[in-house]
C-alpha positions in Angstrom: 16.4 33.9 13.4 16.9 30.8 11.3 13.9 28.5 10.6 13.9 25.2 12.4 14.5 22.3 10.0 13.5 18.7 10.7 14.2 15.5 8.7 11.2 13.6 7.4 10.7 10.5 5.2 9.2 10.9 1.8 8.0 8.1 -0.5 8.3 8.1 -4.3 4.9 6.5 -4.7 5.1 5.4 -8.3 8.1 3.2 -7.5 6.9 1.8 -4.2 6.1 -2.0 -4.3 4.0 -1.9 -1.1 6.0 -4.6 0.6 5.4 -3.2 4.1 9.0 -3.3 5.3 9.0 0.4 6.1 5.9 -0.1 8.3 7.5 -3.0 10.1 10.7 -1.1 11.0 9.2 2.3 11.9 9.5 2.8 15.7 6.7 5.4 15.7 4.2 3.7 13.3 4.5 6.6 10.9 4.7 4.4 7.8 1.6 2.6 6.5 0.6 0.9 3.3 -2.2 2.7 1.5 -4.8 0.3 0.0 -2.0 -2.2 -0.8 -0.7 0.2 -3.4 2.1 2.3 -1.9 3.6 3.5 1.4 2.5 6.7 3.1 4.4 8.5 5.9 2.6 10.5 8.5 4.8 13.6 8.9 3.4 14.3 12.3 4.5 10.9 13.6 7.8 10.7 11.7 10.9 11.5 13.8 13.4 11.3 11.0 15.3 8.3 12.2 15.7 7.0 8.6 15.1 3.3 9.5 12.4 3.1 6.8 14.7 4.6 4.2 17.5 2.2 5.0 15.3 -0.8 5.0 13.3 -0.1 1.8 14.2 -2.9 -0.7 13.0 -0.7 -3.6 14.9 2.4 -2.5 11.8 4.5 -2.8 11.9 6.3 0.6 14.2 9.3 0.9 14.9 11.6 3.8 14.3 15.3 3.2 14.6 18.4 5.3 11.5 20.4 5.9 11.0 23.7 7.7 8.7 23.4 10.7 7.0 26.2 12.6 8.2 26.8 16.1 
């Protein structure tokens, strides 16, 4: 049986400018700005829609595939 794979957003923290665009476009409120320094994505809330990745003006959010338990 093949493992189940799910797309998730991941932030390259040292390049994030903490503008908050990702948090504004996320339909599930999975993206937040941590202490005004960088964005954080809650993997449990992220549905992999990639809206944050497409909207990020700094290009610091990428979509990755992660194995999830079934």
